[in-house]
VMD Tcl script that draws the C-alpha trace (Angstrom):
set ca {
  {0.00 0.00 0.00}
  {1.30 3.46 -0.78}
  {0.06 6.99 -0.46}
  {1.12 10.42 -1.62}
  {1.17 13.38 0.73}
  {1.57 16.95 -0.48}
  {2.53 19.43 2.21}
  {2.00 23.16 2.51}
  {4.47 24.00 5.28}
  {3.71 26.21 8.21}
  {7.01 27.55 9.49}
  {6.94 27.91 13.26}
  {10.11 27.58 15.24}
  {12.84 29.28 17.14}
  {15.69 31.16 15.52}
  {18.07 28.15 15.73}
  {15.67 26.03 13.65}
  {15.14 28.79 11.10}
  {18.86 29.57 10.83}
  {19.63 25.87 10.26}
  {17.14 25.80 7.36}
  {18.64 28.99 5.90}
  {22.17 27.62 6.21}
  {21.21 24.35 4.52}
  {19.39 26.10 1.67}
  {21.98 28.73 0.82}
  {24.65 26.18 0.04}
  {22.54 24.58 -2.67}
  {21.95 27.96 -4.31}
  {25.50 29.29 -4.36}
  {25.06 31.81 -1.55}
  {27.50 32.12 1.33}
  {27.24 33.75 4.74}
  {28.46 37.35 4.58}
  {31.27 38.64 6.76}
  {30.36 41.00 9.58}
  {31.70 44.00 7.63}
  {29.70 43.11 4.51}
  {26.57 42.50 6.58}
  {26.72 46.06 7.96}
  {27.25 47.78 4.57}
  {24.24 49.79 3.50}
  {24.71 51.81 0.31}
  {22.01 54.29 -0.58}
  {22.14 53.43 -4.29}
  {21.14 49.78 -3.96}
  {17.79 48.39 -5.04}
  {15.81 46.61 -2.34}
  {12.97 44.12 -2.23}
  {11.41 42.80 0.98}
  {9.59 39.50 1.04}
  {7.64 38.13 4.01}
  {7.18 34.40 4.38}
  {3.49 33.60 4.69}
  {2.51 31.19 7.47}
  {5.72 31.75 9.41}
  {6.41 32.65 12.99}
  {9.73 32.81 14.75}
  {9.08 32.20 18.41}
  {10.19 35.16 20.51}
  {11.13 32.99 23.48}
  {14.01 31.53 21.46}
  {15.29 34.66 19.74}
  {14.59 38.35 19.63}
  {14.11 40.86 16.87}
  {17.82 41.56 16.63}
  {18.83 38.25 15.08}
  {19.53 38.03 11.38}
  {21.53 36.07 8.84}
  {23.14 37.88 5.90}
  {24.13 35.89 2.82}
  {25.61 36.98 -0.51}
  {26.03 35.79 -4.06}
  {27.31 37.76 -7.04}
  {26.46 41.25 -5.80}
  {23.12 40.23 -4.28}
  {22.75 40.34 -0.50}
  {19.88 38.65 1.35}
  {19.14 39.42 5.00}
  {16.88 36.96 6.82}
  {15.28 38.36 9.97}
  {12.20 38.40 12.17}
  {9.78 41.28 11.70}
  {7.85 43.05 14.48}
  {5.01 40.50 14.30}
  {7.40 37.54 14.50}
  {7.21 36.51 10.83}
  {10.26 35.49 8.85}
  {11.23 37.99 6.17}
  {14.07 38.48 3.74}
  {15.40 41.79 2.46}
  {17.12 41.45 -0.91}
  {19.63 44.10 -1.96}
  {21.72 44.59 -5.07}
  {23.42 47.54 -6.70}
  {23.21 46.55 -10.36}
  {20.16 44.30 -10.04}
  {16.56 45.29 -10.76}
  {13.88 45.04 -8.10}
  {12.09 42.41 -10.19}
  {15.23 40.27 -10.31}
  {15.76 40.72 -6.55}
  {12.16 39.64 -5.97}
  {12.63 36.56 -8.19}
  {15.89 35.51 -6.52}
  {14.41 36.18 -3.07}
  {11.36 34.04 -3.73}
  {13.56 31.24 -5.10}
  {15.76 31.46 -2.01}
  {12.76 31.44 0.33}
  {11.36 28.43 -1.50}
  {14.60 26.55 -0.83}
  {14.58 27.60 2.84}
  {10.94 26.51 3.23}
  {11.71 23.18 1.57}
  {14.70 22.56 3.87}
  {12.61 23.44 6.92}
  {9.78 21.11 5.86}
  {12.18 18.30 4.95}
  {13.93 18.36 8.32}
  {10.64 18.58 10.22}
  {9.23 15.61 8.30}
  {12.33 13.44 8.73}
  {12.47 14.28 12.46}
  {8.79 13.43 12.90}
  {9.22 10.14 11.01}
  {12.07 9.17 13.35}
  {9.99 10.13 16.39}
  {7.26 7.77 15.15}
  {9.76 4.94 14.58}
  {9.32 4.99 10.82}
  {12.24 4.15 8.55}
  {13.15 6.17 5.47}
  {13.56 3.55 2.73}
  {14.37 5.83 -0.20}
  {14.73 9.52 -1.01}
  {14.74 11.06 -4.45}
  {15.15 14.67 -5.57}
  {13.29 15.18 -8.85}
  {14.22 17.55 -11.68}
  {11.76 20.17 -10.38}
  {13.52 19.98 -6.96}
  {10.57 18.24 -5.31}
  {11.55 15.47 -2.93}
  {10.07 11.98 -2.77}
  {10.54 10.16 0.53}
  {9.54 6.51 0.85}
  {9.02 5.27 4.40}
  {8.24 1.99 6.06}
  {6.13 1.79 9.17}
  {6.91 -1.17 11.41}
}
mol new
graphics top color blue
foreach p $ca { graphics top sphere $p radius 0.5 }
foreach p [lrange $ca 0 end-1] q [lrange $ca 1 end] { graphics top cylinder $p $q radius 0.2 }
display resetview
């Protein structure tokens, strides 16, 4: 017997969980964590696009508003942080990049972060329920198939 489950993730967690998902996702997309000096740079001539992650909440008890992760790739800087309501957001910045391109790259990056978060939550929950992952496959469209066995 088999079944197919399609998930629409709800991201709720503390900053350590969110930062782990960001760190895992950026490596697959060619981004790297910015140095402290680069993270503090703020030119006035850069284009910016802010994207909020729907259905997300970073729990305040495990991290305040001040926490952020800054990553860079090819002149594009992405800053992941918690907004005043507790939602995860990313601010994309780039000097020679249009706002539309920043928006596109930001949404692609957030998609990868959301997928990493959901993947790790699913695998953790499967282990907690004593299920065994039999096979994993990443498809051409980057969707992930996980086959499990329940004993």
